[in-house]
Steps between C-alpha positions, in 0.01 A plus 500: 500500500272552208439123471433477875258795481315332205488170696368682809241680286384169345472353851290803612280466191450121554412563869257774396336267241460228766359753742261638235376147413445410869320833563292440186390162637417660831294769324322236292422303818368817665281574201354148504441522878338849462272369227397198705434725805291740288298207358432366851410848625271561199333159533454556870330835438267360236421195714390730780301720258311203360439356850373841633272545197365145547414576863332833413293336229404207731365756753295668231376152389384425856302827500331403179426152645326669792304713253401188309370338821317817593329538161424128488330531835312802379393304192369220724310745716350675196394161358344392828321839537369481147381144544300576811381851398186456293193705451153356474238598245730601215391472142728329241665818375589622854629153580733498193622850586588404857658172380722670246598772750595232756688304237693811386598581857607139563704490179666827587606376851614166355709685238660701778587185684655347187691821428653512849587131478671555158710789637596287801608219265706735286674660797579158646645405160728808503608434861592139401690617188702750703573242770614260220731775364650559841562128551646472147748776573599329830545175312713677241718643771552160654578329170717781378718498809521121490584483126864450417522599136363788288293269276301366801445859634384608154259207471364573848465868427320428168248262651438717808441807287263302284323364802463846664384696202296240313123440537481279802198283565361515854161355430319815621455667160378316191730518204809537716718200459853397417577344165483120498862463403626696800548182701757372248707822505661401831621173340638685204692739735640210700602322178675808369694543830616140543809397306431288193627146555 
C-alpha cells in the first residue's frame, strides 16, 4: 500500500508539473499579447495626439498666412500713398525729413510683413513635423504587426523612434535637415535583418 501511495503521489506530482508548465506557457502568451495590445493602444493614442496637434497648428498657420497677406496689402497701400503724396515748395531739409519718415514707415510695415511670413513658415514646419510623426507611428504599427521575429520588430522600433524624434527636414525652416547618411540606415537595417548567406 505504501508503494502504491508513493506511486500515486509521484503521478499526481508529475501531472501537477505538466499542468504548471502548460499554465506557465499560457501566462507567458497572455503577457506577450497584453504587451502587444498596450503598445498598439499607446501608439494609437500618440498617433492621434500628433495628428490633432498638426491640425491645430495648421489652422494657426493659416491665420498667420492671412495676416501676412493683410500686412503685405497694407504695405503696398502705404507705398502707393507715399509715392503719390508729395508736397510742393519744400526746402532740402524738409524734403529729407519727409523722405526719412516715409522710409521708416515703409521699413516698419515691410518688417511686419516679413515677421508674419516667418511665423507662418515656422508653424507650417511644426504642422508638417507632427504629421510626419503621426505617419511614422502608423508605419511602425503596420510593420510591427507584420514582423515575424523580435529582431525585425526591434529594428523597426529603433528606426521609427529615430525618425520621429530626430530633427526632420521639411524645407520650411533653414538649418533643419536630416543627416546625409540617413538614407543608408535603411539598407543597414535590412542587411542586419536578412540571414547571412
